[in-house]
Every structure is written in C-alpha cells, then in structure tokens.
C-alpha positions in Angstrom: 49.4 -12.3 11.9 52.3 -12.9 14.2 54.4 -10.4 12.1 51.8 -7.7 12.4 51.5 -8.2 16.2 55.3 -8.2 16.6 56.0 -5.2 14.4 53.0 -3.0 14.8 51.7 -4.2 18.2 48.4 -5.8 19.2 46.5 -2.5 19.3 47.4 -1.2 15.8 44.6 -0.7 13.3 46.3 -2.9 10.7 46.4 -5.7 13.3 42.7 -5.2 13.8 42.2 -5.5 10.1 44.1 -8.8 10.1 41.9 -10.1 13.0 38.9 -9.0 10.9 40.1 -11.0 7.9 40.7 -14.1 10.0 37.2 -13.8 11.4 35.8 -13.6 7.8 37.6 -16.8 6.9 36.1 -18.6 10.0 32.7 -17.2 9.0 33.0 -18.5 5.4 34.0 -21.9 6.8 30.9 -22.0 9.0 33.0 -21.7 12.2 30.8 -19.0 13.8 32.2 -19.1 17.3 35.7 -18.7 15.8 34.4 -15.8 13.7 32.8 -14.0 16.7 36.0 -14.5 18.7 38.2 -12.7 16.1 35.6 -10.1 15.2 35.5 -9.1 18.9 39.3 -8.9 19.0 39.2 -6.6 16.1 36.4 -4.6 17.7 38.4 -4.1 20.9 41.3 -2.6 19.1 39.1 -0.4 16.9 37.1 1.0 19.8 40.4 1.8 21.5 41.8 3.6 18.5 38.7 5.3 17.0 36.2 5.3 19.8 32.7 3.9 19.6 31.2 6.2 17.0 33.3 5.6 13.9 32.3 3.9 10.6 34.9 1.2 11.2 33.2 0.3 14.5 29.8 0.2 12.6 31.4 -2.1 10.0 32.6 -4.5 12.8 29.2 -4.4 14.5 27.7 -5.3 11.1 30.1 -8.2 10.7 29.2 -9.6 14.1 25.5 -9.2 13.2 26.0 -11.2 10.0 27.5 -14.1 12.0 24.4 -14.2 14.3 22.2 -13.9 11.2 23.9 -17.0 9.6 23.5 -18.9 12.9 19.8 -18.1 12.8 20.0 -16.0 16.0 17.8 -13.2 14.7 17.4 -11.3 18.0 21.2 -11.0 18.4 21.5 -10.1 14.7 18.9 -7.3 15.1 20.8 -6.1 18.2 24.1 -5.8 16.4 22.6 -4.5 13.1 20.9 -1.9 15.3 24.2 -0.8 16.8 25.7 -0.4 13.4 22.7 1.5 12.2 22.8 4.0 15.1 26.4 4.9 14.3 25.8 5.1 10.5 22.8 7.4 10.9 24.6 9.7 13.3 28.0 9.8 11.6 27.2 9.2 7.9 23.6 10.3 7.7 20.4 8.7 6.6 21.1 9.0 2.9 24.4 7.2 2.9 24.8 3.8 1.1 26.2 2.2 4.2 23.1 3.3 6.1 20.9 1.9 3.4 22.8 -1.4 3.7 21.9 -1.5 7.4 18.2 -0.9 6.6 18.4 -3.7 4.0 20.1 -6.1 6.5 17.5 -5.4 9.1 14.8 -6.0 6.6 16.2 -9.5 5.8 16.3 -10.4 9.5 12.6 -9.6 9.8 11.9 -11.5 6.6 13.6 -14.6 8.0 11.4 -14.2 11.1 8.4 -14.2 8.8 7.4 -10.7 9.9 6.9 -9.6 6.3 5.2 -6.3 7.0 8.1 -5.2 9.2 10.5 -6.4 6.5 8.8 -4.3 3.9 9.1 -1.3 6.1 12.9 -1.6 6.3 13.3 -2.6 2.7 11.4 0.5 1.6 13.7 2.6 3.7 16.7 1.1 2.0 15.1 1.4 -1.4 14.5 5.2 -1.0 18.1 5.8 -0.2 19.5 3.5 -2.8 17.4 4.9 -5.6 18.4 8.4 -4.6 22.1 7.8 -4.1 22.9 4.9 -6.4 20.2 5.0 -9.0 17.4 2.7 -10.0 19.6 0.4 -12.0 22.3 -0.3 -9.4 22.8 -3.9 -8.3 22.2 -2.9 -4.6 18.9 -1.3 -5.6 18.0 -4.5 -7.4 18.8 -6.5 -4.3 16.5 -4.4 -2.2 13.7 -4.7 -4.8 14.2 -8.5 -4.7 13.7 -8.5 -1.0 10.5 -6.4 -1.4 9.3 -8.8 -4.1 9.8 -11.9 -1.9 8.0 -10.3 1.0 5.0 -9.5 -1.2 5.0 -13.1 -2.5 4.9 -14.4 1.1 2.0 -12.0 1.8 0.1 -13.4 -1.3 0.4 -10.3 -3.5 1.7 -12.3 -6.5 1.1 -9.6 -9.2 3.2 -7.1 -7.2 5.9 -9.7 -6.5 6.1 -10.7 -10.2 6.3 -7.1 -11.3 9.2 -6.3 -9.0 11.0 -9.5 -9.9 10.8 -8.6 -13.5 12.3 -5.2 -12.8 15.1 -6.9 -10.9 15.6 -9.3 -13.8 16.0 -6.4 -16.2 18.6 -4.7 -14.1 20.6 -7.9 -13.5 20.5 -8.9 -17.1 21.8 -5.5 -18.1 24.5 -5.3 -15.4 25.6 -8.9 -15.1 24.4 -10.6 -18.3 21.9 -13.4 -18.8 24.3 -16.2 -17.7 25.2 -14.7 -14.3 24.3 -16.5 -11.0 22.3 -13.6 -9.7 20.3 -13.5 -12.9 19.6 -17.2 -12.6 18.5 -16.7 -9.0 16.0 -14.1 -10.2 14.5 -16.5 -12.7 14.1 -19.0 -9.8 12.4 -16.3 -7.7 10.0 -15.7 -10.5 9.3 -19.4 -10.9 8.7 -19.6 -7.2 5.9 -17.0 -7.4 4.3 -18.9 -10.3 4.4 -22.1 -8.2 2.8 -20.3 -5.2 0.0 -19.3 -7.6 -0.4 -22.9 -8.8 0.9 -22.1 -12.3 3.3 -25.0 -12.6 3.9 -24.6 -16.3 5.7 -21.3 -15.9 8.3 -22.7 -13.4 9.1 -25.4 -15.9 9.7 -22.8 -18.5 
C-alpha cells in the first residue's frame, strides 16, 4: 500500500483498488468497522476520479452495503444497495447483470427482515433479468431461484418451494457436480422444506 501511495499518489485509481482490497480482507475477518473505513477511503478517491455516477462507484456502494448486511444493519444495507442500484439502472440499464445483482441483494435484505412478499418482489426482478441475459441454467439464475424458493417456504407454500429447489439442484449438479458445496446446500434447503412440512424421513434421506 505504501508503495502505491508513494509512487501513484493517494488519489490514484489503483490506490483506491488497494484500499478496496484491504477493506475486503477486513470484511472477511469480521472486522466490519475496519472494512467500512477502508471502503470509504476507496470511495472518496473513486468519486473524485470518476464522479458519483460511475459503475465503480456503484460497486463500492455495494461493498459498503454488504458490510452493513453482514452486521445485521438492514436499514443501512438497503440504503447503500439502493444507492448502487440507482447508478446501475441509470448507467448500465435495467437489463444488466450488475443491476440484477442489486435486485437480488435487496431481495435478501428483505428476506432477512422476514418481509417475504417484498423479498419475492425483488427476487423476481432479478430473475427476469438473469434468465434473459444469462440464461436459465446460469449459477446466478439458480441463486435467485433459491432465494425465491426459500421465501415461498417461509410463507408456507411448500410445493412451490420444493419445485424451485429441485430446479436449482438440477442446475447446480450440472454446473458444479454432485459433490460441490453449493449442491450440498441445495440438498439441505430441500430437507428444510420437508422438515417444515413435518416429513422427517425425507431430511434424513
């Protein structure tokens, strides 16, 4: 970091990238105040260099939102995800994968707040874009379908939840294989639905 600051200066885009990487490490370590501090340093440079309506700014807003999400500060997470979304819709358009990612992230915030109807609204926005742009068998599409399935399970629509989880499972087995972690998580999600229905034999299977 010191080399970048010395050679390139403290307001160079690559210095901002270094700050961003440091923030990511703090976030992975669970040091969320440290992560926010460094993300904000990166943000200050990026706003100075690119202005406030650039995809890189949206990405930094998104990173800050994710830290608040991990902390369980959902109002703050929604605020920053919303800022990222506003830029992405305006600059990239509503049918861009990054815009869909924002829709998906907002959906998960509402899911964690147990506002499942609102979560479904945002998940479906993400799904429309991802199916259109990435295709129905893309891992990101599967991730959104998984969110929709979990929301339906929480609302008590178990047949719908199971149907969607099975579709997610088919995609993940095809893309990642049967022994991948995400595939295993899908099996667990299916088992959870059976448990909610009171069918305890299926979870054991």
